[in-house]
PDB file as gemmi writes it, atoms N, CA and C in Angstrom:
CRYST1    1.000    1.000    1.000  90.00  90.00  90.00 P 1                      
ATOM      1  N   MET A   1     -15.151   3.141 -12.090  1.00  0.00           N  
ATOM      2  CA  MET A   1     -14.683   2.527 -10.981  1.00  0.00           C  
ATOM      3  C   MET A   1     -14.282   3.696  -9.995  1.00  0.00           C  
ATOM      4  N   GLY A   2     -14.697   3.497  -8.175  1.00  0.00           N  
ATOM      5  CA  GLY A   2     -14.638   4.795  -7.231  1.00  0.00           C  
ATOM      6  C   GLY A   2     -13.568   4.150  -6.630  1.00  0.00           C  
ATOM      7  N   SER A   3     -13.083   5.051  -5.939  1.00  0.00           N  
ATOM      8  CA  SER A   3     -12.089   4.542  -4.603  1.00  0.00           C  
ATOM      9  C   SER A   3     -11.610   5.945  -4.057  1.00  0.00           C  
ATOM     10  N   PHE A   4     -11.236   5.239  -2.167  1.00  0.00           N  
ATOM     11  CA  PHE A   4     -11.094   6.268  -1.786  1.00  0.00           C  
ATOM     12  C   PHE A   4     -10.285   5.859  -0.810  1.00  0.00           C  
ATOM     13  N   GLU A   5      -9.441   6.585  -0.247  1.00  0.00           N  
ATOM     14  CA  GLU A   5      -7.403   6.146   0.515  1.00  0.00           C  
ATOM     15  C   GLU A   5      -8.222   7.055   0.956  1.00  0.00           C  
ATOM     16  N   GLY A   6      -7.652   6.485   2.686  1.00  0.00           N  
ATOM     17  CA  GLY A   6      -7.515   7.438   4.366  1.00  0.00           C  
ATOM     18  C   GLY A   6      -6.464   7.071   4.641  1.00  0.00           C  
ATOM     19  N   HIS A   7      -5.745   8.066   5.489  1.00  0.00           N  
ATOM     20  CA  HIS A   7      -4.419   7.782   6.395  1.00  0.00           C  
ATOM     21  C   HIS A   7      -4.771   8.596   7.438  1.00  0.00           C  
ATOM     22  N   PHE A   8      -4.629   7.771   8.775  1.00  0.00           N  
ATOM     23  CA  PHE A   8      -4.138   8.563   9.845  1.00  0.00           C  
ATOM     24  C   PHE A   8      -2.857   8.504  10.720  1.00  0.00           C  
ATOM     25  N   SER A   9      -1.845   9.907  10.819  1.00  0.00           N  
ATOM     26  CA  SER A   9      -0.888   9.878  10.671  1.00  0.00           C  
ATOM     27  C   SER A   9      -0.422  10.499  12.213  1.00  0.00           C  
ATOM     28  N   TYR A  10       0.748  10.060  13.127  1.00  0.00           N  
ATOM     29  CA  TYR A  10       1.231  10.368  14.093  1.00  0.00           C  
ATOM     30  C   TYR A  10       2.098  10.997  14.283  1.00  0.00           C  
ATOM     31  N   ASP A  11       2.661  12.282  14.452  1.00  0.00           N  
ATOM     32  CA  ASP A  11       4.248  12.525  14.499  1.00  0.00           C  
ATOM     33  C   ASP A  11       4.910  11.911  15.867  1.00  0.00           C  
ATOM     34  N   VAL A  12       6.024  11.062  15.689  1.00  0.00           N  
ATOM     35  CA  VAL A  12       6.090  10.396  17.270  1.00  0.00           C  
ATOM     36  C   VAL A  12       7.344  11.455  17.937  1.00  0.00           C  
ATOM     37  N   LYS A  13       8.051  12.232  16.778  1.00  0.00           N  
ATOM     38  CA  LYS A  13       9.012  12.859  16.421  1.00  0.00           C  
ATOM     39  C   LYS A  13       9.499  13.911  15.391  1.00  0.00           C  
ATOM     40  N   PRO A  14      10.161  14.372  14.976  1.00  0.00           N  
ATOM     41  CA  PRO A  14      10.426  15.282  13.658  1.00  0.00           C  
ATOM     42  C   PRO A  14      11.199  14.144  13.085  1.00  0.00           C  
ATOM     43  N   ARG A  15      10.503  13.967  11.918  1.00  0.00           N  
ATOM     44  CA  ARG A  15      10.803  12.968  10.299  1.00  0.00           C  
ATOM     45  C   ARG A  15      10.481  11.662  11.294  1.00  0.00           C  
ATOM     46  N   TYR A  16       9.466  11.416  12.021  1.00  0.00           N  
ATOM     47  CA  TYR A  16       9.772  10.032  12.719  1.00  0.00           C  
ATOM     48  C   TYR A  16       7.840  10.200  13.041  1.00  0.00           C  
ATOM     49  N   TRP A  17       7.348   9.499  12.463  1.00  0.00           N  
ATOM     50  CA  TRP A  17       5.389   8.693  11.739  1.00  0.00           C  
ATOM     51  C   TRP A  17       5.390   7.448  11.579  1.00  0.00           C  
ATOM     52  N   ILE A  18       4.181   7.198  12.239  1.00  0.00           N  
ATOM     53  CA  ILE A  18       3.511   6.450  12.045  1.00  0.00           C  
ATOM     54  C   ILE A  18       2.084   6.921  11.533  1.00  0.00           C  
ATOM     55  N   SER A  19       1.727   5.943  10.772  1.00  0.00           N  
ATOM     56  CA  SER A  19      -0.341   5.916  10.173  1.00  0.00           C  
ATOM     57  C   SER A  19      -0.663   5.007   9.868  1.00  0.00           C  
ATOM     58  N   LEU A  20      -1.919   5.258  10.324  1.00  0.00           N  
ATOM     59  CA  LEU A  20      -3.224   3.737   9.774  1.00  0.00           C  
ATOM     60  C   LEU A  20      -3.732   4.348   8.701  1.00  0.00           C  
ATOM     61  N   ASP A  21      -3.505   2.828   7.552  1.00  0.00           N  
ATOM     62  CA  ASP A  21      -3.739   3.713   6.341  1.00  0.00           C  
ATOM     63  C   ASP A  21      -4.932   2.334   5.938  1.00  0.00           C  
ATOM     64  N   ALA A  22      -6.252   3.221   5.216  1.00  0.00           N  
ATOM     65  CA  ALA A  22      -7.117   1.862   4.339  1.00  0.00           C  
ATOM     66  C   ALA A  22      -7.575   2.600   3.293  1.00  0.00           C  
ATOM     67  N   ASN A  23      -8.224   1.751   2.776  1.00  0.00           N  
ATOM     68  CA  ASN A  23      -8.952   1.913   1.170  1.00  0.00           C  
ATOM     69  C   ASN A  23      -9.860   1.278   1.295  1.00  0.00           C  
ATOM     70  N   PHE A  24     -10.861   1.377   0.057  1.00  0.00           N  
ATOM     71  CA  PHE A  24     -11.732   0.658  -0.261  1.00  0.00           C  
ATOM     72  C   PHE A  24     -12.457   1.178  -2.246  1.00  0.00           C  
ATOM     73  N   TRP A  25     -12.391   0.378  -2.826  1.00  0.00           N  
ATOM     74  CA  TRP A  25     -12.717   0.398  -4.166  1.00  0.00           C  
ATOM     75  C   TRP A  25     -13.885  -0.254  -4.291  1.00  0.00           C  
ATOM     76  N   TYR A  26     -14.513   0.034  -5.548  1.00  0.00           N  
ATOM     77  CA  TYR A  26     -15.578  -0.394  -6.312  1.00  0.00           C  
ATOM     78  C   TYR A  26     -16.020  -0.114  -7.465  1.00  0.00           C  
ATOM     79  N   GLY A  27     -16.763  -1.483  -8.002  1.00  0.00           N  
ATOM     80  CA  GLY A  27     -16.918  -0.979  -9.925  1.00  0.00           C  
ATOM     81  C   GLY A  27     -16.007  -1.853 -10.492  1.00  0.00           C  
ATOM     82  N   GLY A  28     -16.462  -2.204 -11.250  1.00  0.00           N  
ATOM     83  CA  GLY A  28     -16.186  -2.851 -12.690  1.00  0.00           C  
ATOM     84  C   GLY A  28     -16.585  -4.346 -12.505  1.00  0.00           C  
ATOM     85  N   ARG A  29     -17.524  -4.804 -13.738  1.00  0.00           N  
ATOM     86  CA  ARG A  29     -17.780  -6.141 -13.949  1.00  0.00           C  
ATOM     87  C   ARG A  29     -17.563  -6.860 -15.732  1.00  0.00           C  
ATOM     88  N   THR A  30     -17.633  -7.750 -15.344  1.00  0.00           N  
ATOM     89  CA  THR A  30     -17.440  -8.239 -16.727  1.00  0.00           C  
ATOM     90  C   THR A  30     -18.601  -8.191 -17.593  1.00  0.00           C  
ATOM     91  N   SER A  31     -18.453  -9.004 -18.588  1.00  0.00           N  
ATOM     92  CA  SER A  31     -19.263  -8.800 -19.717  1.00  0.00           C  
ATOM     93  C   SER A  31     -19.534 -10.002 -21.183  1.00  0.00           C  
ATOM     94  N   LEU A  32     -20.019 -10.524 -21.327  1.00  0.00           N  
ATOM     95  CA  LEU A  32     -19.801 -11.378 -22.564  1.00  0.00           C  
ATOM     96  C   LEU A  32     -21.435 -11.126 -23.566  1.00  0.00           C  
ATOM     97  N   ASN A  33     -20.777 -11.043 -24.566  1.00  0.00           N  
ATOM     98  CA  ASN A  33     -21.770 -10.038 -25.555  1.00  0.00           C  
ATOM     99  C   ASN A  33     -22.272  -9.203 -25.257  1.00  0.00           C  
ATOM    100  N   GLY A  34     -21.735  -8.408 -24.389  1.00  0.00           N  
ATOM    101  CA  GLY A  34     -22.499  -7.216 -24.243  1.00  0.00           C  
ATOM    102  C   GLY A  34     -23.498  -7.264 -23.046  1.00  0.00           C  
ATOM    103  N   VAL A  35     -23.606  -8.517 -21.902  1.00  0.00           N  
ATOM    104  CA  VAL A  35     -24.182  -8.825 -21.359  1.00  0.00           C  
ATOM    105  C   VAL A  35     -23.620  -8.749 -19.842  1.00  0.00           C  
ATOM    106  N   GLN A  36     -23.682  -8.200 -19.099  1.00  0.00           N  
ATOM    107  CA  GLN A  36     -23.154  -8.025 -17.826  1.00  0.00           C  
ATOM    108  C   GLN A  36     -23.805  -8.640 -16.782  1.00  0.00           C  
ATOM    109  N   SER A  37     -22.727  -9.124 -16.181  1.00  0.00           N  
ATOM    110  CA  SER A  37     -23.420 -10.718 -15.413  1.00  0.00           C  
ATOM    111  C   SER A  37     -22.920  -9.687 -13.608  1.00  0.00           C  
ATOM    112  N   PRO A  38     -23.731  -9.835 -13.167  1.00  0.00           N  
ATOM    113  CA  PRO A  38     -24.101  -9.534 -11.796  1.00  0.00           C  
ATOM    114  C   PRO A  38     -23.139  -9.937 -11.145  1.00  0.00           C  
ATOM    115  N   ASN A  39     -22.761 -10.894 -11.173  1.00  0.00           N  
ATOM    116  CA  ASN A  39     -22.153 -11.747  -9.943  1.00  0.00           C  
ATOM    117  C   ASN A  39     -20.664 -11.064  -9.608  1.00  0.00           C  
ATOM    118  N   THR A  40     -20.525 -10.692 -10.828  1.00  0.00           N  
ATOM    119  CA  THR A  40     -18.726 -10.142 -10.723  1.00  0.00           C  
ATOM    120  C   THR A  40     -18.426  -8.835 -10.511  1.00  0.00           C  
ATOM    121  N   LEU A  41     -19.480  -7.800  -9.666  1.00  0.00           N  
ATOM    122  CA  LEU A  41     -18.735  -6.655  -8.891  1.00  0.00           C  
ATOM    123  C   LEU A  41     -18.191  -6.943  -8.382  1.00  0.00           C  
ATOM    124  N   GLN A  42     -17.378  -5.578  -8.721  1.00  0.00           N  
ATOM    125  CA  GLN A  42     -15.984  -6.067  -7.695  1.00  0.00           C  
ATOM    126  C   GLN A  42     -16.148  -5.064  -6.391  1.00  0.00           C  
ATOM    127  N   LYS A  43     -15.743  -5.309  -5.500  1.00  0.00           N  
ATOM    128  CA  LYS A  43     -15.623  -4.378  -4.659  1.00  0.00           C  
ATOM    129  C   LYS A  43     -14.440  -4.756  -3.038  1.00  0.00           C  
ATOM    130  N   ASN A  44     -13.740  -3.951  -3.201  1.00  0.00           N  
ATOM    131  CA  ASN A  44     -11.621  -4.489  -2.013  1.00  0.00           C  
ATOM    132  C   ASN A  44     -11.741  -3.627  -1.111  1.00  0.00           C  
ATOM    133  N   SER A  45     -11.695  -4.016  -0.094  1.00  0.00           N  
ATOM    134  CA  SER A  45     -10.610  -2.956   0.630  1.00  0.00           C  
ATOM    135  C   SER A  45      -9.327  -4.061   1.412  1.00  0.00           C  
ATOM    136  N   ARG A  46      -8.573  -2.248   1.879  1.00  0.00           N  
ATOM    137  CA  ARG A  46      -7.093  -2.744   2.453  1.00  0.00           C  
ATOM    138  C   ARG A  46      -7.259  -2.109   4.025  1.00  0.00           C  
ATOM    139  N   ILE A  47      -6.077  -2.545   4.639  1.00  0.00           N  
ATOM    140  CA  ILE A  47      -6.095  -1.747   6.014  1.00  0.00           C  
ATOM    141  C   ILE A  47      -4.941  -2.050   6.233  1.00  0.00           C  
ATOM    142  N   GLY A  48      -3.856  -1.197   6.616  1.00  0.00           N  
ATOM    143  CA  GLY A  48      -2.910  -1.033   7.138  1.00  0.00           C  
ATOM    144  C   GLY A  48      -1.830  -0.340   7.636  1.00  0.00           C  
ATOM    145  N   VAL A  49      -0.355  -0.737   7.917  1.00  0.00           N  
ATOM    146  CA  VAL A  49      -0.077   0.633   8.569  1.00  0.00           C  
ATOM    147  C   VAL A  49       1.410   0.709   8.090  1.00  0.00           C  
ATOM    148  N   THR A  50       1.758   2.042   7.901  1.00  0.00           N  
ATOM    149  CA  THR A  50       2.920   2.425   7.812  1.00  0.00           C  
ATOM    150  C   THR A  50       3.596   3.223   8.817  1.00  0.00           C  
ATOM    151  N   ALA A  51       5.204   2.839   9.068  1.00  0.00           N  
ATOM    152  CA  ALA A  51       6.018   3.520   9.903  1.00  0.00           C  
ATOM    153  C   ALA A  51       7.130   4.036   9.142  1.00  0.00           C  
ATOM    154  N   SER A  52       7.763   5.926   9.431  1.00  0.00           N  
ATOM    155  CA  SER A  52       8.979   5.979   8.657  1.00  0.00           C  
ATOM    156  C   SER A  52      10.030   6.048  10.175  1.00  0.00           C  
ATOM    157  N   VAL A  53      11.384   5.650   9.713  1.00  0.00           N  
ATOM    158  CA  VAL A  53      11.971   5.919  11.315  1.00  0.00           C  
ATOM    159  C   VAL A  53      13.194   6.493  10.510  1.00  0.00           C  
ATOM    160  N   PRO A  54      13.727   8.031  10.916  1.00  0.00           N  
ATOM    161  CA  PRO A  54      14.712   9.077  10.260  1.00  0.00           C  
ATOM    162  C   PRO A  54      16.073   8.251  10.880  1.00  0.00           C  
ATOM    163  N   LEU A  55      16.950   7.990  10.085  1.00  0.00           N  
ATOM    164  CA  LEU A  55      18.754   7.387  10.201  1.00  0.00           C  
ATOM    165  C   LEU A  55      19.433   8.736   9.819  1.00  0.00           C  
ATOM    166  N   SER A  56      19.187   9.352   9.178  1.00  0.00           N  
ATOM    167  CA  SER A  56      20.023  10.369   9.370  1.00  0.00           C  
ATOM    168  C   SER A  56      19.308  11.814   8.713  1.00  0.00           C  
ATOM    169  N   LYS A  57      20.317  12.629   8.232  1.00  0.00           N  
ATOM    170  CA  LYS A  57      19.717  14.141   8.042  1.00  0.00           C  
ATOM    171  C   LYS A  57      18.612  13.881   6.763  1.00  0.00           C  
ATOM    172  N   HIS A  58      19.255  12.775   5.417  1.00  0.00           N  
ATOM    173  CA  HIS A  58      18.847  12.793   4.378  1.00  0.00           C  
ATOM    174  C   HIS A  58      18.327  11.313   4.112  1.00  0.00           C  
ATOM    175  N   GLN A  59      18.764  10.550   5.157  1.00  0.00           N  
ATOM    176  CA  GLN A  59      18.137   9.222   4.965  1.00  0.00           C  
ATOM    177  C   GLN A  59      17.065   8.278   6.064  1.00  0.00           C  
ATOM    178  N   SER A  60      16.155   7.763   5.312  1.00  0.00           N  
ATOM    179  CA  SER A  60      14.716   6.898   6.772  1.00  0.00           C  
ATOM    180  C   SER A  60      14.964   5.814   6.127  1.00  0.00           C  
ATOM    181  N   LEU A  61      14.371   5.270   7.023  1.00  0.00           N  
ATOM    182  CA  LEU A  61      13.480   3.485   6.709  1.00  0.00           C  
ATOM    183  C   LEU A  61      12.378   3.695   7.401  1.00  0.00           C  
ATOM    184  N   LYS A  62      11.404   2.702   6.342  1.00  0.00           N  
ATOM    185  CA  LYS A  62       9.986   2.862   6.178  1.00  0.00           C  
ATOM    186  C   LYS A  62       9.453   1.369   6.346  1.00  0.00           C  
ATOM    187  N   ALA A  63       8.737   1.176   7.187  1.00  0.00           N  
ATOM    188  CA  ALA A  63       7.940  -0.178   6.363  1.00  0.00           C  
ATOM    189  C   ALA A  63       6.986  -0.362   6.747  1.00  0.00           C  
ATOM    190  N   SER A  64       5.918  -1.281   5.823  1.00  0.00           N  
ATOM    191  CA  SER A  64       4.460  -1.237   5.732  1.00  0.00           C  
ATOM    192  C   SER A  64       3.453  -2.416   6.134  1.00  0.00           C  
ATOM    193  N   TYR A  65       3.303  -3.136   6.430  1.00  0.00           N  
ATOM    194  CA  TYR A  65       2.388  -3.997   6.380  1.00  0.00           C  
ATOM    195  C   TYR A  65       0.821  -3.956   6.092  1.00  0.00           C  
ATOM    196  N   SER A  66       0.363  -4.607   5.848  1.00  0.00           N  
ATOM    197  CA  SER A  66      -1.245  -4.286   4.969  1.00  0.00           C  
ATOM    198  C   SER A  66      -2.057  -5.718   4.538  1.00  0.00           C  
ATOM    199  N   ARG A  67      -3.552  -6.083   4.809  1.00  0.00           N  
ATOM    200  CA  ARG A  67      -4.294  -7.431   4.514  1.00  0.00           C  
ATOM    201  C   ARG A  67      -5.045  -6.293   4.195  1.00  0.00           C  
ATOM    202  N   GLY A  68      -5.980  -7.786   3.245  1.00  0.00           N  
ATOM    203  CA  GLY A  68      -7.614  -7.259   2.766  1.00  0.00           C  
ATOM    204  C   GLY A  68      -8.150  -7.514   3.831  1.00  0.00           C  
ATOM    205  N   ASP A  69      -8.813  -6.551   3.930  1.00  0.00           N  
ATOM    206  CA  ASP A  69     -10.157  -6.461   4.871  1.00  0.00           C  
ATOM    207  C   ASP A  69     -11.598  -6.939   4.639  1.00  0.00           C  
ATOM    208  N   TYR A  70     -11.990  -6.829   3.323  1.00  0.00           N  
ATOM    209  CA  TYR A  70     -13.274  -6.605   2.205  1.00  0.00           C  
ATOM    210  C   TYR A  70     -12.457  -7.347   1.193  1.00  0.00           C  
ATOM    211  N   VAL A  71     -12.619  -8.547   1.001  1.00  0.00           N  
ATOM    212  CA  VAL A  71     -12.409  -9.132  -0.273  1.00  0.00           C  
ATOM    213  C   VAL A  71     -13.850  -9.928  -0.978  1.00  0.00           C  
ATOM    214  N   THR A  72     -14.064  -9.362  -2.429  1.00  0.00           N  
ATOM    215  CA  THR A  72     -15.063 -10.275  -3.068  1.00  0.00           C  
ATOM    216  C   THR A  72     -14.650 -10.856  -4.092  1.00  0.00           C  
ATOM    217  N   PHE A  73     -13.419  -9.756  -4.750  1.00  0.00           N  
ATOM    218  CA  PHE A  73     -12.550 -10.887  -6.117  1.00  0.00           C  
ATOM    219  C   PHE A  73     -11.341 -10.503  -6.218  1.00  0.00           C  
ATOM    220  N   GLY A  74     -10.181 -11.395  -6.584  1.00  0.00           N  
ATOM    221  CA  GLY A  74      -8.604 -11.312  -6.673  1.00  0.00           C  
ATOM    222  C   GLY A  74      -8.309 -11.948  -4.685  1.00  0.00           C  
ATOM    223  N   GLY A  75      -7.403 -11.913  -5.061  1.00  0.00           N  
ATOM    224  CA  GLY A  75      -6.573 -12.580  -3.785  1.00  0.00           C  
ATOM    225  C   GLY A  75      -6.844 -11.675  -2.604  1.00  0.00           C  
ATOM    226  N   ASN A  76      -7.033 -12.765  -1.232  1.00  0.00           N  
ATOM    227  CA  ASN A  76      -7.038 -11.921   0.207  1.00  0.00           C  
ATOM    228  C   ASN A  76      -5.093 -12.671  -0.041  1.00  0.00           C  
ATOM    229  N   PHE A  77      -5.031 -11.056   0.513  1.00  0.00           N  
ATOM    230  CA  PHE A  77      -3.382 -11.683   0.718  1.00  0.00           C  
ATOM    231  C   PHE A  77      -3.201 -10.198   1.648  1.00  0.00           C  
ATOM    232  N   GLN A  78      -1.309 -10.900   1.916  1.00  0.00           N  
ATOM    233  CA  GLN A  78      -0.604  -9.735   3.469  1.00  0.00           C  
ATOM    234  C   GLN A  78       0.333  -9.542   1.932  1.00  0.00           C  
ATOM    235  N   ASN A  79       0.759  -8.064   2.809  1.00  0.00           N  
ATOM    236  CA  ASN A  79       1.535  -7.444   2.521  1.00  0.00           C  
ATOM    237  C   ASN A  79       2.712  -7.046   3.153  1.00  0.00           C  
ATOM    238  N   VAL A  80       4.012  -7.115   3.517  1.00  0.00           N  
ATOM    239  CA  VAL A  80       5.073  -6.067   3.942  1.00  0.00           C  
ATOM    240  C   VAL A  80       5.755  -6.222   3.045  1.00  0.00           C  
ATOM    241  N   SER A  81       5.945  -5.042   3.196  1.00  0.00           N  
ATOM    242  CA  SER A  81       7.571  -3.978   2.796  1.00  0.00           C  
ATOM    243  C   SER A  81       8.350  -3.258   3.738  1.00  0.00           C  
ATOM    244  N   VAL A  82       9.490  -3.305   3.388  1.00  0.00           N  
ATOM    245  CA  VAL A  82      10.569  -2.204   4.072  1.00  0.00           C  
ATOM    246  C   VAL A  82      11.270  -1.536   2.602  1.00  0.00           C  
ATOM    247  N   ALA A  83      11.457  -0.256   3.338  1.00  0.00           N  
ATOM    248  CA  ALA A  83      12.207   0.943   1.679  1.00  0.00           C  
ATOM    249  C   ALA A  83      13.357   1.616   2.442  1.00  0.00           C  
ATOM    250  N   TRP A  84      14.245   1.555   1.885  1.00  0.00           N  
ATOM    251  CA  TRP A  84      15.175   2.866   2.215  1.00  0.00           C  
ATOM    252  C   TRP A  84      15.006   3.982   1.354  1.00  0.00           C  
ATOM    253  N   GLN A  85      14.823   5.448   2.207  1.00  0.00           N  
ATOM    254  CA  GLN A  85      14.802   6.102   1.324  1.00  0.00           C  
ATOM    255  C   GLN A  85      16.106   7.232   1.369  1.00  0.00           C  
ATOM    256  N   TYR A  86      16.256   7.795   0.131  1.00  0.00           N  
ATOM    257  CA  TYR A  86      16.694   8.947   0.763  1.00  0.00           C  
ATOM    258  C   TYR A  86      16.278  10.379  -0.086  1.00  0.00           C  
ATOM    259  N   SER A  87      16.898  11.589   0.160  1.00  0.00           N  
ATOM    260  CA  SER A  87      16.326  12.478  -0.362  1.00  0.00           C  
ATOM    261  C   SER A  87      17.251  13.396  -0.309  1.00  0.00           C  
ATOM    262  N   TRP A  88      17.547  14.298  -1.471  1.00  0.00           N  
ATOM    263  CA  TRP A  88      18.682  14.938  -1.850  1.00  0.00           C  
ATOM    264  C   TRP A  88      17.829  16.880  -1.799  1.00  0.00           C  
ATOM    265  N   LEU A  89      16.807  16.686  -0.700  1.00  0.00           N  
ATOM    266  CA  LEU A  89      16.601  18.560  -0.726  1.00  0.00           C  
ATOM    267  C   LEU A  89      17.261  18.954   1.206  1.00  0.00           C  
ATOM    268  N   GLY A  90      17.465  19.222   0.936  1.00  0.00           N  
ATOM    269  CA  GLY A  90      17.822  20.609   2.331  1.00  0.00           C  
ATOM    270  C   GLY A  90      18.892  20.816   1.831  1.00  0.00           C  
ATOM    271  N   ARG A  91      19.264  21.328   2.662  1.00  0.00           N  
ATOM    272  CA  ARG A  91      20.898  22.237   2.424  1.00  0.00           C  
ATOM    273  C   ARG A  91      22.147  21.315   3.453  1.00  0.00           C  
ATOM    274  N   PRO A  92      23.066  21.834   2.559  1.00  0.00           N  
ATOM    275  CA  PRO A  92      24.015  20.950   2.391  1.00  0.00           C  
ATOM    276  C   PRO A  92      25.074  21.567   3.898  1.00  0.00           C  
ATOM    277  N   ASN A  93      25.821  20.352   4.932  1.00  0.00           N  
ATOM    278  CA  ASN A  93      26.295  21.384   6.197  1.00  0.00           C  
ATOM    279  C   ASN A  93      27.363  21.743   5.644  1.00  0.00           C  
TER     280      ASN A  93                                                      
END                                                                             
């Protein structure tokens, strides 16, 4: 199986960024008694967008959305996620 993933990001301000995301994966077939089925080759891709907004020195809020762009096998679904991030990195005040 092979895959490719890419991101184009733009820094709005320090620690405030937006990115356009895409991926593509190819490969994998089913077989029965050692005979591969040519109709089961899997090729899928997704596209999406992600944004991260700083809340404080150590905290940020990240939201993302993605959907199936090219789907041959599996579910063609949409995904929305929101995450709170805390970083212990950095020096205390």
